[in-house]
Structure formats: C-alpha cells, structure tokens
VEXPA-463507 format. One record per residue (C-alpha): x, y, z; residue number from 1. Coordinates in steps of 0.05 Angstrom, whole numbers, plus 5000, padded with zeros to 4 digits. Example, Ala and Ser with C-alpha at 12.3 -4.5 7.8 and 13.67 -1.06 7.14 Angstrom:
<atoms>
ATOM   xx   yy   zz num
ATOM 5246 4910 5156   1
ATOM 5273 4979 5143   2
</atoms>
This chain:
<atoms>
ATOM   xx   yy   zz num
ATOM 8237 5311 0320   1
ATOM 8295 5265 0288   2
ATOM 8296 5231 0352   3
ATOM 8227 5227 0359   4
ATOM 8222 5199 0287   5
ATOM 8274 5149 0300   6
ATOM 8231 5122 0368   7
ATOM 8170 5119 0325   8
ATOM 8199 5082 0267   9
ATOM 8237 5030 0319  10
ATOM 8165 5018 0350  11
ATOM 8131 5009 0285  12
ATOM 8185 4961 0265  13
ATOM 8174 4923 0332  14
ATOM 8101 4921 0329  15
ATOM 8099 4893 0254  16
ATOM 8164 4850 0246  17
ATOM 8163 4819 0312  18
ATOM 8134 4762 0297  19
ATOM 8181 4738 0243  20
ATOM 8244 4753 0278  21
ATOM 8293 4703 0289  22
ATOM 8322 4690 0360  23
ATOM 8384 4731 0344  24
ATOM 8344 4796 0323  25
ATOM 8296 4793 0375  26
ATOM 8343 4792 0424  27
ATOM 8372 4852 0399  28
ATOM 8310 4894 0400  29
ATOM 8274 4927 0460  30
ATOM 8213 4882 0451  31
ATOM 8221 4829 0503  32
ATOM 8161 4844 0550  33
ATOM 8116 4835 0491  34
ATOM 8134 4762 0493  35
ATOM 8104 4754 0558  36
ATOM 8046 4740 0516  37
ATOM 8069 4691 0475  38
ATOM 8097 4648 0538  39
ATOM 8022 4658 0569  40
ATOM 7990 4638 0501  41
ATOM 8043 4574 0504  42
ATOM 8022 4560 0571  43
ATOM 7950 4558 0557  44
ATOM 7969 4515 0496  45
ATOM 7999 4460 0542  46
ATOM 7931 4468 0580  47
ATOM 7894 4450 0518  48
ATOM 7940 4390 0508  49
ATOM 7927 4369 0574  50
ATOM 7852 4372 0563  51
ATOM 7862 4332 0489  52
ATOM 7904 4280 0534  53
ATOM 7863 4270 0595  54
ATOM 7791 4285 0587  55
ATOM 7774 4223 0553  56
ATOM 7811 4176 0598  57
ATOM 7762 4193 0655  58
ATOM 7708 4165 0615  59
ATOM 7738 4103 0592  60
ATOM 7693 4057 0641  61
ATOM 7634 4109 0621  62
ATOM 7644 4092 0543  63
ATOM 7648 4022 0559  64
ATOM 7579 4021 0604  65
ATOM 7537 4073 0574  66
ATOM 7564 4064 0498  67
ATOM 7578 3986 0497  68
ATOM 7650 3990 0478  69
ATOM 7695 3938 0500  70
ATOM 7761 3955 0535  71
ATOM 7800 3927 0478  72
ATOM 7770 3980 0430  73
ATOM 7772 4035 0480  74
ATOM 7853 4023 0486  75
ATOM 7856 4035 0411  76
ATOM 7824 4103 0428  77
ATOM 7894 4118 0464  78
ATOM 7936 4086 0410  79
ATOM 7899 4130 0359  80
ATOM 7905 4194 0396  81
ATOM 7978 4190 0401  82
ATOM 7998 4152 0337  83
ATOM 7957 4208 0297  84
ATOM 8004 4258 0341  85
ATOM 8061 4219 0316  86
ATOM 8045 4224 0247  87
ATOM 8033 4294 0257  88
ATOM 8099 4303 0283  89
ATOM 8138 4269 0228  90
ATOM 8100 4309 0176  91
ATOM 8112 4374 0208  92
ATOM 8186 4366 0194  93
ATOM 8167 4381 0121  94
ATOM 8109 4439 0122  95
ATOM 8118 4483 0192  96
ATOM 8180 4520 0168  97
ATOM 8145 4526 0101  98
ATOM 8076 4549 0127  99
ATOM 8106 4589 0186 100
ATOM 8096 4581 0257 101
ATOM 8038 4624 0266 102
ATOM 7987 4592 0219 103
ATOM 8009 4524 0247 104
ATOM 7999 4543 0323 105
ATOM 7925 4577 0299 106
ATOM 7911 4509 0263 107
ATOM 7937 4469 0323 108
ATOM 7878 4503 0370 109
ATOM 7823 4502 0322 110
ATOM 7832 4425 0311 111
ATOM 7829 4417 0379 112
ATOM 7765 4446 0389 113
ATOM 7734 4416 0340 114
ATOM 7755 4349 0359 115
ATOM 7729 4365 0430 116
ATOM 7661 4387 0400 117
ATOM 7658 4328 0361 118
ATOM 7671 4290 0418 119
ATOM 7607 4311 0450 120
ATOM 7566 4304 0391 121
ATOM 7585 4253 0338 122
ATOM 7578 4191 0381 123
ATOM 7501 4208 0391 124
ATOM 7490 4229 0310 125
ATOM 7529 4168 0279 126
ATOM 7497 4100 0282 127
ATOM 7566 4074 0313 128
ATOM 7585 4111 0372 129
ATOM 7647 4081 0366 130
ATOM 7664 4118 0296 131
ATOM 7642 4183 0326 132
ATOM 7696 4175 0380 133
ATOM 7747 4153 0331 134
ATOM 7735 4211 0284 135
ATOM 7733 4264 0346 136
ATOM 7802 4231 0371 137
ATOM 7833 4237 0297 138
ATOM 7815 4314 0296 139
ATOM 7839 4327 0368 140
ATOM 7902 4287 0363 141
ATOM 7926 4332 0300 142
ATOM 7919 4391 0343 143
ATOM 7955 4361 0401 144
ATOM 8012 4340 0359 145
ATOM 8017 4414 0326 146
ATOM 8017 4440 0396 147
ATOM 8067 4391 0416 148
ATOM 8109 4404 0357 149
ATOM 8108 4480 0355 150
ATOM 8102 4507 0432 151
ATOM 8164 4485 0455 152
ATOM 8207 4515 0399 153
ATOM 8170 4581 0398 154
ATOM 8184 4590 0470 155
ATOM 8255 4573 0459 156
ATOM 8258 4625 0409 157
ATOM 8236 4676 0457 158
ATOM 8289 4720 0494 159
ATOM 8284 4694 0563 160
ATOM 8343 4684 0606 161
ATOM 8348 4608 0640 162
ATOM 8317 4570 0590 163
ATOM 8320 4503 0624 164
ATOM 8281 4532 0678 165
ATOM 8233 4568 0632 166
ATOM 8222 4506 0593 167
ATOM 8210 4463 0660 168
ATOM 8157 4514 0684 169
ATOM 8121 4520 0612 170
ATOM 8115 4441 0614 171
ATOM 8086 4448 0683 172
ATOM 8030 4478 0655 173
ATOM 8015 4410 0626 174
ATOM 8008 4383 0689 175
ATOM 7965 4437 0714 176
ATOM 7922 4429 0660 177
ATOM 7909 4359 0675 178
ATOM 7892 4370 0746 179
ATOM 7847 4432 0724 180
ATOM 7817 4381 0679 181
ATOM 7805 4324 0731 182
ATOM 7782 4372 0789 183
ATOM 7727 4414 0743 184
ATOM 7707 4344 0706 185
ATOM 7699 4307 0776 186
ATOM 7657 4366 0801 187
ATOM 7614 4372 0737 188
ATOM 7598 4294 0740 189
ATOM 7581 4298 0815 190
ATOM 7535 4361 0803 191
ATOM 7510 4355 0731 192
ATOM 7515 4279 0729 193
ATOM 7558 4238 0682 194
ATOM 7507 4220 0642 195
ATOM 7520 4296 0613 196
ATOM 7593 4287 0598 197
ATOM 7576 4303 0530 198
ATOM 7566 4379 0548 199
ATOM 7630 4386 0585 200
ATOM 7670 4359 0523 201
ATOM 7642 4424 0484 202
ATOM 7652 4470 0543 203
ATOM 7722 4451 0544 204
ATOM 7728 4471 0465 205
ATOM 7726 4540 0491 206
ATOM 7795 4537 0520 207
ATOM 7834 4531 0453 208
ATOM 7778 4578 0412 209
ATOM 7798 4632 0466 210
ATOM 7875 4619 0456 211
ATOM 7872 4611 0377 212
ATOM 7861 4690 0387 213
ATOM 7914 4705 0436 214
ATOM 7960 4666 0388 215
ATOM 7940 4706 0332 216
ATOM 7961 4776 0364 217
ATOM 8030 4750 0398 218
ATOM 8098 4760 0373 219
ATOM 8122 4691 0347 220
ATOM 8197 4689 0336 221
ATOM 8234 4634 0294 222
ATOM 8282 4586 0331 223
ATOM 8338 4597 0278 224
ATOM 8347 4636 0210 225
ATOM 8318 4612 0151 226
ATOM 8365 4561 0124 227
ATOM 8418 4549 0181 228
ATOM 8377 4497 0217 229
ATOM 8392 4419 0205 230
ATOM 8350 4390 0152 231
ATOM 8315 4316 0180 232
ATOM 8369 4275 0139 233
ATOM 8426 4304 0175 234
ATOM 8390 4292 0245 235
ATOM 8368 4223 0223 236
ATOM 8445 4216 0208 237
ATOM 8461 4233 0280 238
ATOM 8472 4178 0330 239
ATOM 8467 4226 0382 240
ATOM 8403 4251 0359 241
ATOM 8374 4178 0364 242
ATOM 8400 4170 0438 243
ATOM 8353 4230 0455 244
ATOM 8297 4199 0415 245
ATOM 8305 4139 0457 246
ATOM 8306 4178 0519 247
ATOM 8236 4219 0491 248
ATOM 8202 4151 0481 249
ATOM 8219 4126 0552 250
ATOM 8197 4198 0587 251
ATOM 8134 4188 0551 252
ATOM 8112 4117 0563 253
ATOM 8136 4126 0635 254
ATOM 8088 4184 0643 255
ATOM 8032 4160 0602 256
ATOM 8033 4090 0623 257
ATOM 8012 4110 0689 258
ATOM 7971 4171 0676 259
ATOM 7927 4145 0624 260
ATOM 7905 4082 0661 261
ATOM 7906 4116 0734 262
ATOM 7831 4134 0741 263
ATOM 7818 4064 0713 264
ATOM 7867 4034 0756 265
ATOM 7841 4066 0818 266
ATOM 7774 4044 0803 267
ATOM 7779 3968 0776 268
ATOM 7852 3949 0807 269
ATOM 7846 3985 0880 270
ATOM 7770 3985 0882 271
ATOM 7758 4057 0896 272
ATOM 7700 4097 0881 273
ATOM 7704 4139 0811 274
ATOM 7708 4205 0843 275
ATOM 7761 4183 0894 276
ATOM 7797 4148 0834 277
ATOM 7798 4205 0794 278
ATOM 7816 4252 0853 279
ATOM 7867 4207 0883 280
ATOM 7896 4179 0819 281
ATOM 7902 4227 0745 282
ATOM 7893 4286 0791 283
ATOM 7949 4274 0847 284
ATOM 7993 4245 0790 285
ATOM 7986 4308 0751 286
ATOM 7992 4355 0819 287
ATOM 8055 4322 0838 288
ATOM 8087 4320 0761 289
ATOM 8072 4396 0756 290
ATOM 8100 4403 0822 291
ATOM 8169 4369 0803 292
ATOM 8174 4413 0743 293
ATOM 8160 4477 0773 294
ATOM 8210 4463 0835 295
ATOM 8260 4451 0779 296
ATOM 8248 4513 0742 297
ATOM 8251 4552 0803 298
ATOM 8323 4515 0823 299
ATOM 8348 4498 0757 300
ATOM 8409 4542 0761 301
ATOM 8432 4506 0831 302
ATOM 8412 4433 0809 303
ATOM 8455 4390 0751 304
ATOM 8403 4366 0709 305
ATOM 8426 4299 0689 306
ATOM 8435 4278 0766 307
ATOM 8362 4299 0776 308
ATOM 8339 4256 0719 309
ATOM 8373 4194 0743 310
ATOM 8343 4206 0813 311
ATOM 8278 4216 0783 312
ATOM 8282 4154 0742 313
ATOM 8304 4110 0798 314
ATOM 8243 4139 0842 315
ATOM 8194 4123 0777 316
ATOM 8210 4050 0782 317
ATOM 8200 4051 0862 318
ATOM 8130 4085 0844 319
ATOM 8112 4027 0788 320
ATOM 8132 3976 0843 321
ATOM 8093 4013 0898 322
ATOM 8034 4013 0855 323
ATOM 8026 3950 0831 324
ATOM 8059 3900 0884 325
ATOM 8032 3936 0949 326
ATOM 7971 3898 0982 327
ATOM 7939 3964 1009 328
ATOM 7898 4007 0961 329
ATOM 7924 4073 1001 330
ATOM 7998 4051 0986 331
ATOM 7976 4030 0913 332
ATOM 7945 4105 0906 333
ATOM 8010 4135 0938 334
ATOM 8051 4099 0881 335
ATOM 8012 4138 0831 336
ATOM 8018 4203 0856 337
ATOM 8097 4183 0867 338
ATOM 8100 4165 0794 339
ATOM 8078 4233 0775 340
ATOM 8126 4270 0818 341
ATOM 8185 4221 0789 342
ATOM 8171 4236 0715 343
ATOM 8160 4311 0715 344
ATOM 8229 4333 0697 345
ATOM 8236 4271 0645 346
ATOM 8206 4306 0582 347
ATOM 8224 4377 0592 348
ATOM 8290 4359 0614 349
ATOM 8314 4316 0553 350
ATOM 8291 4372 0517 351
ATOM 8339 4420 0555 352
ATOM 8390 4370 0542 353
ATOM 8381 4361 0467 354
ATOM 8380 4435 0457 355
ATOM 8444 4447 0493 356
ATOM 8483 4388 0451 357
ATOM 8446 4409 0386 358
ATOM 8434 4482 0377 359
ATOM 8428 4484 0305 360
ATOM 8371 4427 0306 361
ATOM 8318 4479 0297 362
ATOM 8246 4459 0279 363
ATOM 8260 4384 0252 364
ATOM 8298 4369 0315 365
ATOM 8239 4395 0359 366
ATOM 8194 4353 0312 367
ATOM 8228 4285 0321 368
ATOM 8234 4297 0396 369
ATOM 8160 4310 0397 370
ATOM 8157 4247 0356 371
ATOM 8196 4201 0399 372
ATOM 8157 4234 0456 373
ATOM 8086 4210 0428 374
ATOM 8112 4149 0406 375
ATOM 8128 4135 0483 376
ATOM 8058 4162 0496 377
ATOM 8029 4111 0448 378
ATOM 8073 4053 0470 379
ATOM 8064 4063 0545 380
ATOM 7984 4052 0547 381
ATOM 7983 4005 0498 382
ATOM 8031 3959 0533 383
ATOM 7993 3964 0599 384
ATOM 7924 3958 0561 385
ATOM 7951 3895 0523 386
ATOM 7986 3863 0586 387
ATOM 7925 3876 0621 388
ATOM 7874 3844 0571 389
ATOM 7923 3784 0563 390
ATOM 7931 3766 0636 391
ATOM 7862 3800 0658 392
ATOM 7899 3835 0715 393
ATOM 7908 3914 0711 394
ATOM 7968 3909 0762 395
ATOM 8003 3863 0717 396
ATOM 7999 3910 0653 397
ATOM 8030 3968 0699 398
ATOM 8085 3927 0724 399
ATOM 8106 3911 0655 400
ATOM 8110 3989 0641 401
ATOM 8173 3987 0687 402
ATOM 8219 3968 0628 403
ATOM 8216 4049 0605 404
ATOM 8247 4086 0664 405
ATOM 8300 4028 0666 406
ATOM 8319 4035 0596 407
ATOM 8310 4117 0618 408
ATOM 8370 4109 0665 409
ATOM 8410 4069 0619 410
ATOM 8406 4124 0565 411
ATOM 8418 4181 0616 412
ATOM 8480 4147 0635 413
ATOM 8500 4142 0561 414
ATOM 8490 4219 0556 415
ATOM 8529 4233 0622 416
ATOM 8589 4201 0588 417
ATOM 8589 4247 0527 418
ATOM 8640 4299 0517 419
</atoms>
C-alpha cells in the first residue's frame, strides 16, 4: 500500500506541477511522453505563424486591384507586420518571465485568431479598407511576435535528445504551414473565387483557436530556473550575442526577402498566371525550405552545423542571382525554389548555435534573437519593395537583397573562429 501510495503521489505531482518545472527538474521525472503534446502544439504554433506571415502576401495584387491600395502602401503592411513583431520581441523580455509562458502562449494564439478574423471583416466594415488592413495586421502581428519568442524556448526546455535536430524539425513546420496556406488558398481561389478571400481569412483563424486549447492543457517547462537566466543588460554587453543578433537579421532578411515577394515576382516579373505563380513561387519556396530543415533534423548528428550553414548561404547567393538575372521564367522560378532550400537551416541553425554558446541566455536571449530575426524579416522585404518602387523593376529589388546572405557568410566565419 505504501508503494502504491508513493506512485499515486508521484503521478499527482507530475500532473499538477509539470507545467511549472524547470528543464533540470522535468528531466528527473518520468513524464517525458507528456511533452509530446507540447511539441505538437508547438508544431501547430509555427503553422499559425506561417498563416500570419504568408496568407496576406498571396493577396497583394488583389488588394491593389479590388481595394484600390497602391503597391507602396501594401509594402508598408509587410513592414508593419514584422515591425510590430519586433516590438513584441523587445517588450517580451520584460513581461514573459513575470506573467509565465502559458498565459503568453494562449494570448499569442488568441491575437493571431482575432487578427485573421479582422482581416476578413474590417476592410469591409470601415470607410477606409486600408485602415482595416492595418488594424488586422497589428493584431495578428502581436500573436506572431509572441509565438516567435515563446515556441522555441518552450521546446528547448522540454527534455528531448538531439536538440539541434528537434529544433530544425520544429522550424520545418513553419515551412509546411506556408505550403499548406498556399495550396489551400490556391484551391479555394480556384473553386470559390478570389473575390471571397475574406471568408478564407476567417476560416484560417480556426487553427490558432484550436491550438489555444491544446496549449492550455500541455506541460510547459521553463528554460532556466527563476533568477538564473541572463538579464537583458548582461546580454547586450556581450559581443557574442550581437554577432548572433546580426546572423538572425541576415537569416530573416534572406528568407523573407524572397518569400514575401515570390508570388508577386512570379506574376509581375516572370509573367505567369497567379495560380502558377503561387504554386511555383511561395509554395515551392516553402516546400524546399521545409525539406532542408527536415533533412538536417534527420541527419544533424552526422553533419557539422556551421559548414552546412556556410554552404547554404553560398547557395542562397546563387539562387538570388538565378532568379533575377536569368532570362528564362523557368530558371527564375527555379531560383525562387532553390532560395527556399538554401535559407532553410539559417534561422533554426542560428538558434542552435547561440543556445550552445550561451546556455544561460534564457527567455531574454531567445527574445533578442527573435527581435533580430523579425528585424531581418522586416528589412528584407522592405528593401526589395523600396528598390522595386525606385527602379520600376522587381528583379532589381530582389537582386539588392543579395547583401544579406553575403553578410551571413562573413558572420558565420567569425563564429567558426570562436574558441
């Protein structure tokens, strides 16, 4: 009876407290299988972020034609999305640890859902459709920013082996989410009509709504014990952190510089239909990006991370050149897809490198890395849009984004020389 009582007490303790356990404590308890729910919720969290970042770009030219919004103002939607996410990243260093991971991750899914619902309703309810778009973008950008800050450290804190591989696989679900958004949206537009895009926006909101309840019952450990993580000021005084911050900027810009404009580039720059442009542009980009992350996740124990990232950065340069300088539309589309494969490991790889170099970084470090990534996600597409508007040629805008993988290579070489 005493043995049975001990087992029951252990089970009850596991059930009620594992959501607040530190990484070290959770590893010591026999509750590891329960963390699969946390992992699956995190997979869906990145699918939600993919919806937030990828759905609206499919409609850029539709916004321009049906709502009468100029391309310059549409460019600001991308800047606003990642700009708000950037602010959330910065502010989260102050409130996430105080409030707790669980309330914040639930709020992230709620804001994402409200923003998507707003995207499908507010432009038709307000006198100025552009104001409705702006309000919706702000809402779902808050959710996207919180997801970016929280999902990676939540999974990093779970007691899984081979963290670099787990992290690469986790981030691949952002890519699968982008593919899902493109395929489902393209099918919806073909069957129902692109004029009803607002209905699809509301339907996409069901994903974060469902995931909200999954996270509510999942065990969520903390990355480091309370009071042991590095403070923001301590991180900011570290030259190593600033180097990884630069890598995150370049990773985000290299990725989103092509991804956010792939559909419009395929239509306007390569002169293909919207259906072909969506499938062969952002869809192929995301599919190959996810493939790169999944491949590294499977073979991460055999391959050194830095040489793999250096090769990927070099391939990224080649893909940008192929997409912008090739006279053939087919080779241009191939460049778009190849870019997706080349940038696949850059973002999760940088997370893995900084986690290994700075294990006490905690939530503040992940928030700072997310800040750098979102800064890149904002600056990359913005640079493409501004150069395109100034020159009048989208190929010139994409060619300007080649600076980001070049700087990425220089930063990785500096990391490689670190002791």
